[in-house]
C-alpha positions as CSV (number, residue, x, y, z in Angstrom):
1,M,11.9,-86.2,42.5
2,N,12.0,-83.0,44.6
3,K,11.3,-83.1,48.3
4,Y,10.0,-80.2,50.3
5,C,9.3,-79.4,53.9
6,T,7.2,-76.8,55.6
7,Y,5.3,-76.3,58.9
8,F,2.1,-74.7,60.0
9,S,-0.6,-74.7,62.7
10,F,-4.3,-75.1,62.3
11,E,-5.0,-71.4,62.2
12,F,-2.6,-71.3,59.2
13,L,-4.0,-74.4,57.6
14,P,-5.8,-72.7,54.6
15,F,-2.4,-71.2,53.7
16,G,-0.6,-74.5,54.1
17,L,-3.3,-76.3,52.0
18,T,-2.9,-73.7,49.3
19,L,0.9,-74.3,49.2
20,L,0.3,-78.1,49.0
21,D,-2.2,-77.8,46.2
22,S,0.2,-75.6,44.2
23,I,3.0,-78.1,44.7
24,S,0.7,-80.9,43.5
25,E,-0.1,-78.9,40.4
26,H,3.3,-77.6,39.4
27,D,5.6,-80.3,40.8
28,P,3.4,-83.4,40.8
29,G,6.1,-86.0,41.4
30,S,7.3,-84.3,44.6
31,T,7.0,-85.3,48.2
32,V,6.3,-82.9,51.0
33,F,7.1,-83.2,54.7
34,V,4.8,-81.2,57.0
35,L,5.7,-80.4,60.6
36,C,2.3,-80.2,62.2
37,L,2.4,-77.6,65.0
38,D,-0.8,-78.9,66.8
39,S,-3.0,-81.9,66.9
40,K,-5.8,-80.4,64.8
41,T,-3.5,-80.0,61.9
42,I,-2.4,-83.6,62.2
43,E,-6.0,-84.8,62.4
44,Y,-7.0,-82.8,59.3
45,L,-4.1,-83.9,57.1
46,Q,-4.4,-87.5,58.1
47,G,-7.8,-87.6,56.6
48,S,-6.9,-85.5,53.6
49,K,-6.3,-86.3,49.9
50,Y,-2.6,-85.7,50.0
51,S,-0.9,-89.0,49.2
52,K,2.6,-87.6,49.0
53,V,2.5,-85.7,52.2
54,N,4.4,-87.1,55.2
55,L,3.4,-85.8,58.6
56,I,5.8,-85.0,61.4
57,E,4.5,-84.3,64.9
58,L,6.0,-81.4,66.8
59,R,6.7,-83.6,69.8
60,S,8.8,-86.0,67.7
61,L,11.0,-83.1,66.7
62,E,11.2,-81.9,70.4
63,E,12.1,-85.4,71.5
64,M,15.0,-85.6,69.1
65,I,16.2,-82.0,69.7
66,P,15.4,-81.6,73.5
67,E,17.0,-78.1,73.5
68,L,13.8,-76.9,71.8
69,L,11.9,-77.3,75.1
70,R,14.2,-74.8,76.8
71,A,13.8,-72.4,73.9
72,K,10.1,-72.8,74.0
73,A,10.0,-71.5,77.5
74,N,11.9,-68.2,76.8
75,R,10.3,-66.8,73.7
76,S,6.9,-66.1,72.1
77,R,4.9,-68.6,70.1
78,T,5.9,-67.0,66.8
79,E,9.6,-66.8,67.8
80,Y,9.5,-70.4,68.8
81,F,8.1,-71.3,65.4
82,W,10.9,-69.4,63.8
83,T,13.3,-71.5,65.9
84,L,12.0,-74.6,64.3
85,T,13.1,-73.7,60.8
86,P,16.7,-75.1,60.9
87,C,15.6,-77.8,63.2
88,I,13.1,-79.4,60.8
89,I,15.6,-79.3,57.9
90,Y,18.3,-80.9,60.1
91,Y,15.8,-83.5,61.4
92,I,14.8,-84.6,57.9
93,L,18.3,-84.7,56.4
94,F,20.5,-85.9,59.2
95,I,18.4,-87.5,61.9
96,K,15.6,-89.3,60.0
97,K,17.8,-89.4,56.8
98,N,14.6,-89.3,54.6
99,C,16.3,-87.8,51.6
100,S,19.6,-86.5,50.1
101,C,18.2,-83.0,49.4
102,I,15.4,-81.0,50.9
103,T,13.8,-77.6,50.1
104,Y,12.2,-75.7,52.9
105,L,9.3,-73.4,52.0
106,D,7.4,-70.9,54.1
107,A,3.7,-71.9,54.2
108,D,2.4,-68.5,53.0
109,Q,3.5,-69.1,49.4
110,I,1.9,-70.3,46.2
111,F,3.5,-71.8,43.0
112,Y,2.2,-70.4,39.7
113,S,4.6,-72.5,37.5
114,S,7.1,-75.2,37.7
115,P,10.1,-74.8,40.0
116,T,12.4,-76.7,37.6
117,P,14.3,-73.5,36.6
118,I,15.3,-72.9,40.2
119,F,16.6,-76.5,40.7
120,N,18.4,-76.2,37.3
121,E,19.9,-72.9,38.3
122,R,21.2,-74.1,41.7
123,N,22.9,-77.1,40.0
124,E,25.0,-78.9,42.6
125,A,25.1,-76.2,45.2
126,D,25.1,-77.5,48.8
127,I,23.0,-74.6,50.1
128,T,20.5,-72.4,48.2
129,I,19.1,-69.2,49.7
130,M,16.6,-66.5,48.6
131,P,17.5,-62.8,48.5
132,H,14.9,-60.2,49.5
133,R,15.7,-58.0,46.5
134,F,14.7,-54.8,48.3
135,P,14.3,-51.8,46.0
136,S,16.6,-48.8,46.9
137,K,13.8,-46.9,48.6
138,I,13.5,-49.5,51.3
139,S,17.1,-50.9,51.3
140,H,17.3,-50.0,55.0
141,L,15.2,-53.1,55.7
142,E,18.3,-55.2,55.0
143,N,19.0,-54.6,58.7
144,H,16.4,-57.4,59.1
145,G,18.4,-59.6,56.8
146,K,19.6,-59.5,53.2
147,Y,18.0,-62.9,52.6
148,N,14.6,-64.3,53.3
149,V,13.9,-67.7,54.8
150,S,11.1,-68.4,52.3
151,W,13.1,-70.9,50.2
152,L,16.1,-72.9,51.4
153,T,17.6,-75.9,49.7
154,F,20.2,-78.1,51.4
155,N,22.0,-81.2,50.0
156,K,23.0,-83.9,52.5
157,T,26.7,-83.0,52.7
158,E,29.2,-82.4,55.4
159,N,29.2,-78.7,54.5
160,S,25.4,-78.5,54.8
161,R,25.5,-80.4,58.1
162,K,27.9,-77.9,59.6
163,C,25.8,-75.0,58.3
164,L,22.6,-76.4,59.7
165,E,24.2,-77.2,63.1
166,W,25.6,-73.7,63.4
167,W,22.2,-72.1,62.4
168,M,20.2,-74.4,64.6
169,K,22.4,-73.8,67.7
170,S,22.2,-70.0,67.0
171,C,18.4,-70.1,66.8
172,L,18.1,-72.2,69.9
173,D,20.2,-69.7,71.8
174,W,18.7,-66.6,70.3
175,C,15.7,-66.2,68.0
176,Y,13.6,-63.1,68.8
177,S,11.5,-60.6,66.8
178,K,13.9,-57.7,67.1
179,V,17.1,-56.5,65.5
180,E,20.1,-57.0,67.7
181,G,23.5,-56.6,66.1
182,N,23.8,-59.2,63.3
183,R,20.7,-61.1,64.5
184,Y,17.0,-60.9,63.7
185,G,14.8,-64.0,64.3
186,D,15.9,-67.0,62.3
187,Q,16.5,-64.8,59.2
188,K,19.5,-62.6,59.6
189,Y,21.8,-65.6,60.4
190,L,21.5,-66.3,56.6
191,D,23.7,-63.2,56.0
192,Q,26.6,-65.1,57.4
193,F,26.2,-68.3,55.4
194,E,28.6,-67.2,52.6
195,K,31.2,-66.1,55.1
196,K,31.2,-69.3,57.1
197,F,30.4,-72.0,54.6
198,K,31.1,-72.9,51.0
199,N,29.1,-73.8,47.9
200,I,26.3,-71.4,48.5
201,H,23.9,-70.4,45.7
202,I,21.7,-67.3,45.7
203,I,18.6,-67.6,43.7
204,K,18.8,-65.4,40.6
205,H,15.4,-66.0,39.0
206,Q,13.2,-63.0,40.0
207,G,10.0,-65.0,39.4
208,C,10.9,-67.0,42.5
209,G,10.6,-65.0,45.7
210,L,8.2,-62.4,44.4
211,A,6.9,-60.6,47.5
212,P,5.3,-57.4,48.7
213,W,8.6,-55.7,49.2
214,N,9.9,-56.3,45.7
215,F,6.7,-56.1,43.6
216,T,8.0,-53.0,41.8
217,E,11.2,-54.8,40.8
218,F,9.7,-57.5,38.7
219,N,9.1,-57.6,34.9
220,Y,5.6,-59.0,34.7
221,S,6.1,-60.2,31.2
222,K,8.2,-62.9,32.7
223,R,6.9,-66.1,34.4
224,I,6.1,-66.1,38.1
225,I,7.2,-69.3,39.8
226,L,6.6,-68.6,43.5
227,L,4.7,-65.8,45.1
228,H,5.3,-65.1,48.8
229,Y,2.2,-63.3,50.1
230,Q,3.8,-62.3,53.4
231,S,1.5,-60.4,55.8
232,L,-1.7,-61.4,54.0
233,R,-4.3,-62.2,56.7
234,R,-7.9,-63.3,56.7
235,L,-10.2,-61.2,58.8
236,T,-13.4,-62.9,57.7
237,N,-14.4,-65.3,55.0
238,F,-14.7,-62.4,52.6
239,F,-12.1,-59.9,53.9
240,Y,-8.3,-60.2,53.5
241,F,-5.6,-57.6,53.9
242,I,-1.9,-57.4,53.1
243,S,0.7,-54.7,53.8
244,I,2.9,-53.6,50.9
245,P,5.0,-50.5,50.2
246,L,3.1,-48.3,47.7
247,F,5.5,-46.7,45.2
248,E,4.7,-44.7,42.1
249,N,5.8,-47.5,39.8
250,L,3.7,-50.1,41.5
251,N,1.3,-51.5,38.9
252,I,-1.5,-53.3,40.7
253,S,-3.2,-54.4,37.5
254,K,-0.2,-56.8,36.8
255,L,-0.8,-58.5,40.2
256,K,-4.6,-58.8,39.9
257,P,-4.9,-62.2,38.2
258,Y,-2.4,-63.8,40.7
259,F,-4.1,-62.5,43.8
260,A,-7.5,-63.4,42.3
261,T,-6.3,-67.0,42.0
262,L,-4.7,-66.9,45.4
263,I,-7.8,-65.6,47.2
264,I,-10.1,-68.1,45.4
265,Q,-7.8,-70.9,46.5
266,L,-7.8,-69.6,50.1
267,R,-11.5,-69.4,50.1
268,R,-11.9,-72.9,48.8
269,N,-9.6,-74.2,51.5
270,N,-11.4,-72.3,54.2
271,Q,-14.6,-74.0,52.9
272,R,-13.0,-77.5,53.0
273,I,-12.0,-76.9,56.7
274,Q,-15.4,-75.5,57.6
275,I,-17.2,-78.6,56.1
276,L,-14.9,-80.8,58.1
277,E,-15.7,-78.7,61.2
278,S,-19.4,-78.8,60.4
279,D,-19.5,-75.0,60.2
280,K,-22.3,-74.0,57.9
281,S,-22.2,-70.3,58.9
282,C,-20.7,-69.2,55.6
283,N,-22.1,-69.8,52.1
284,F,-19.6,-69.7,49.3
285,T,-21.5,-68.5,46.2
286,D,-20.1,-67.6,42.8
287,D,-21.4,-64.0,43.1
288,S,-20.1,-63.4,46.6
289,L,-17.4,-60.7,46.9
290,I,-14.1,-60.6,48.7
291,I,-12.8,-57.2,49.8
292,F,-9.0,-57.4,49.8
293,Q,-7.1,-54.4,51.2
294,I,-3.5,-53.5,50.3
295,F,-2.3,-50.7,52.4
296,N,1.0,-49.2,53.4
297,N,2.5,-50.3,56.6
298,P,4.4,-47.4,58.4
299,Y,7.1,-50.0,58.8
300,F,7.8,-49.6,55.1
301,I,7.0,-46.0,54.5
302,S,5.7,-43.0,56.4
303,N,2.7,-41.7,54.5
304,H,-0.5,-43.7,54.4
305,H,-2.1,-44.9,51.2
306,L,-5.1,-47.3,51.0
307,I,-5.8,-49.5,48.1
308,R,-9.0,-51.6,48.0
309,L,-9.3,-54.5,45.6
310,I,-12.7,-56.0,45.2
311,F,-12.7,-59.6,44.0
312,S,-15.5,-61.7,42.6
313,F,-15.1,-65.1,40.9
314,N,-15.4,-63.5,37.4
315,N,-14.1,-60.0,37.9
316,L,-11.5,-58.0,39.8
317,Y,-12.0,-54.3,40.3
318,L,-9.7,-51.7,41.7
319,R,-10.5,-48.6,43.7
320,L,-7.6,-46.4,44.8
321,T,-8.0,-44.0,47.7
322,V,-5.1,-41.9,48.9
323,K,-5.3,-40.6,52.5
């Protein structure tokens, strides 16, 4: 039985619920530990349908790792959340000792098929990490890290303990949203794992870790396991946007069904939260439209292109405008 952990705040709750729903569907025997970053998230999940979700309060983690409070005072809210990544993995494995193996997942992800091939692939590796798989045109982004924090699996071994202690101490000391030498947030520390520790596995299956920066590298005749929809944000109940690098070989039509499923799930989870909050301001009807923008972020590429995807429950249309 696989065990996962993640964390999110109430504002990120629709994303977190979408991840939990997809785990329930594609790995139904698994257990998930959720670090709740605020009281509203705890209150919602305590009254939810998730029988195999174990809740962890942020204050419990801070009590067991008091250095977090010092870090909390010298960095932004987002940077503090990044600092929590190695801490929650270490807390579950070596403080609470809840399991012999744990997989951390970023909350802005969705499973489309079983993760069994990834667990088979990693075999008995102590530590498993996810490569960014940047295409050559944006390979310079490796200065933010060759690996992505989106999927991390650790066995409860002495090797893993040493790795997590080193990573945790590094993040407690320095975890900021800037590139500085061999550091960037909690992420670029992963580049040193293979040099400092042993029995590291790098995920090879390209259907796991599909993300905006590597959309052009994937063979869409293959099965997608896990989509990381990094940078997707909800502006209104009907308007979402995401930043991706737009290249000549980007085939949006291949992504349409996956994003259609994702947006529908996010809408339904927004609705669930609104009902709980007694917010009747938005009616979700079958013929309502979602306008979903994919546009180039200058962070990736200099010229500006704008793609608009219009979603309905039954159809997905594409209009391309180049500016």
